[in-house]
N, C-alpha and C positions, 0 to 999 in steps of 0.2 A: 531466263537470266534477267529482264527485265522488270519483272514481277516480283522476283526477289529484293532487287535494288529498290522500288517503287516501296515494298513494305518494310524494308531496312530504315529506309528514309522518312518514312511516316510514322516509324517506331522511335526514331531520334528524335524526331520533331516534339512528341509527345512528352516524352521522356525530359527532353528541356523544359518544354513548359511545365511541365508538373515541378520541376525544380527550380525554375523562377518563380513558379506562386509559392511553393513552401520556404523559399529564402526572401520571400517577398518584395522580389524587383532585382535582389541584388544576385551578384553572381556566387558569393560564399559569405554569410555573414561570420563574425570573427568568432562567434560562438559555435557555430557546424566547425570550425576550422579547427577550435579547441579540442573536440571531441573527437576529430579526424585524425590528431596528431596523439592523443591518447591512444586511441584504437591500433594505430598504425597504418601504414599507407594501404598495405596489402589486404588488411582486414577492412578498411573503408570504403571497398570495391567488392563487399559479398551480399549475399541475400539478409545474412545477419544484420549488416549495417544499414540495409535497407529496411528492414522490419524495424529496427531501433528508431530510424528516422519518421517513420511513418507513425509509430505508436508515441511518439515526444510530439511532432507536430500537428497530428490530428489526434489527438487523444481522445476527445470527445467521442468525435465519429468510430473511431476503434471500439471504444468502450461500449459505445451504444448498440454496434453491430452486434457484438458477442452478447449483450442483454437481450436484445429484442429476437435474436435466434439462436438462443441458450440450449435448447433443446435439439437442433439441427448441431451446434458445434461440441456439444458434449456426447452426443451420440456417435460420435467419430471417431471415437478412440482419442480424443484430444484429453480427457479426463485420465488418461494413461501418462501423455507426453507433456501436457502443460506443466503440471507441479512441478516438475523438475526443474523447469528454466523460468518459472514465475511465481513467487511465492510471498506470503507474509508470515510475520512473526508477532504474534500477539504481545503487546506490552500494557504492561501495569501504568496506572497514571503516574507514577513516582518514575519510571524506567523512561517514559516517553519525556517526561521533565528534564530527564538527566541528559538526553541526547541534547535538546535544547541549550542547556546551558552548559556543555561540554567544555572544559577549559584545558584539556592537554590533546595533542595529535593521537590519532588512533590510525595508523597504517596495516590492519590487519589482513591479510589476504586469503587466510583461511580458516573459518569459524564452522567445521564442520559439526563440532560437539554443542554449537547452540543454534545452527541452521541446518539440520539433517538431509540436505537434499546435494546431489553428484556436482549440482553447479551454482553459479551465482549466492556467495557465500560469503563475498567478501566486505569488510567495512572500511572504509578510507575517508578519514574526516580531520577535518585541521580543529584548534581549539575555535570557540566561538564560531561555529560554522554558519555561513551565509544560510539566509530561510526565504523562502519565495513560497506566498499565499497563492493558490491556484485553485479555479474553480473544479471541484468534484464532479469528474464524467459521470459517475454514477448517480449522482442525484440529476444531473443534468440530462440523463437519457430517460428520467421518470415523467410521469405526465403530471404526478402532485407531488413533487421531491421535498425532503423534509429542506426546512432553511435556517441557517443562511447556507449556501451551496459553496461560499467561497472559504472552504476549511481542510483542502488539500495541502499539506507544507514539503515543499520539494527541499532536499538539505544538502548543502555542497556543491562544489565545483566538480566537474564541469555544467553538472544539470542546472544550476539556478540561474547561470547566464543564458542557458539554451531557451529557456521556459521565457524569463524575460524579454527576450528577443523576439522570439517567434509566436509570444501570447501577450502583446504588449496590453489589451484591451481587459484579459480574464485573469492577471498574474499583478503582484504588487510585492516590493519587498517590505518584510515586517522586523520589527525589532526582536529581541529576546524576549522582552518582557511583553509583548503581544503575541506572542506565539504561545507564551506560559498562560495567558489570559485565553485565550483561544482553546487551548488544551483543557482549561478547566471547566471552561463554559461548557465546551464538547461533553465532558466527564458528567457533568450535571444534568445535561439532557438525554444521558442515560446511552451514551454513543463509545464505542470501543477504542482504541487506539491500536495502530497497526504498524509495523516497519516493513518496507517492501525491498524486495530484492527482484532484478529480473538480469539473466543471463546477458541479453541484448544491450541491456545498459550498462555495459564494461562488466559485467557478472558482480554486480555490487550494491549495497544498499542506495538508494534515492529518494526514499518520500517516508513520510509519514502520514497517513492518512486517519481519518475521523470518521467511522463507518458505524451507519446506522442499519439496523436489521430488516428495513423496510425497501432500502435502494441500495445497498451494495452487492454489487454484481457476485464478488468472490464468496461473500456470506452466502448468498443464493446458490450457487455454482456447490459450495460444500455440503449445505444443509438439503437439496433437492436432488441434486445429482453425485453425490459422493466423490467430489474432486476437490484432492487435500491441500486447497490452497495455502491453508493457514494452520499453523501450530502453535500449541500451547505455550503461554507464558511461563510455564513451568509453576505456577501457583494453581492453588484449588481454593473455592470456596468453603469457610467453615459459619456455619451457623450457631449461635448461641440461643439456645431454646429458652432458656429462662427469659431471655430479654425479647425475644420474635413475640409479636402481637399477632401473627399473620394476618399482616393488611393485604397479602399477596403483591406488593407493588414488585417487589423483585423476581415473581413469577413472569408479569407482563412484561419485565425490562431485560430480562435474558435474552441476548440473540442466538446461543444454543440450545434453547430449551432445556436446561438443566434443572432447573426448579418447577416443582409442581404440586399439587395440593393433594394429600393424602390422608383422608378423614378429616382432623383437625391440626393438621401437624403440615411443615414444608417438608418436601421428597426432594433429597438431593441425587443428582446421577451423575457420578465420579466420571463415567464413561464421556459425558458430553460435555462435563465444565471444562472450559480451557482458559480459566485464569484469567479473564478480562478486566473482572472487577466494577463492571456495569452495576450489579446487585448490591456493593458496597456503597456506592455512591448514591443508588434510590433509598436506602434504608435509613432513614431520619433517626432510628433510636440506636444505629449503631450494632445492631445484632450480627450483621454479617462482617467477616475480616477474610483477607487474603492470605493463605497459608502455605510455605514452600513445601511443594510435593515432587521428589526426586525421580519419581515414574512419570512424570509430566515435561521430563527434559530440563533444560539449562536455562535461566534467563538471560535474555539480550540486556544486562546493566554496564553500560560503557562506564560507570564508576570504578567497575572491578577488571575491566578491559584494558583501561587506563595507565593502569597501576603496573 
């Protein structure tokens, strides 16, 4: 009995220290309380809530663990479990900008026709959503990351306040104009835009990431281990062969290896193309465009969802 009491006491002390460190010396920060209210009292004291807190509070350490131990993690059936709970929708450059410039409220609870997963498919945003720029945990985990590293955009409440309060040194509020400029710069660098959804993040959209193929853990898991974390934008690339000079820039830039050289022509792989539009931004001749393909799913276009 005495051993049980000692172990229980030590466990409570460790948990209290863990919590106080997470809350930066406060009992409960206002942003944590806001999320607890939205989650509900009972669900706020669950393993799901604990997972969400660890993910949000120690994002860089969380992602670094998965990146460093990817073979182990994705060899333990996580590749079957993870995508249903944590996934991203690829956005075209225009669709990413449309989220940033949203001018209507969108309280959509179920987007199964756009986000074909059993959970985490809600989109709840107010007009002119608040935006926080946050250091990319995938780039932070790499020895030689792409620069800049502060390119992840946390969007909307209650996530914005949580990041600002818990990550004061690596996050900052940005204006709509600043966010649009960052999206454009990342597009020019050959990075793709993705909208992320997570079941433990209130089951909904919470961020736009600007992913590079050399650092992104989601892309690595998808290409190397077959983990379906990302779904197509609903578009595919189309090459105008009369304008193409076969400079091969698009081949080098494609994050999904959907383009290759076959003789003296660019070969397009429909199965691999995810409609990210990276190739269009790298073609100085405008020989590549994105075209709608219903076989690739429904685009996440908030301009249509808001009507």
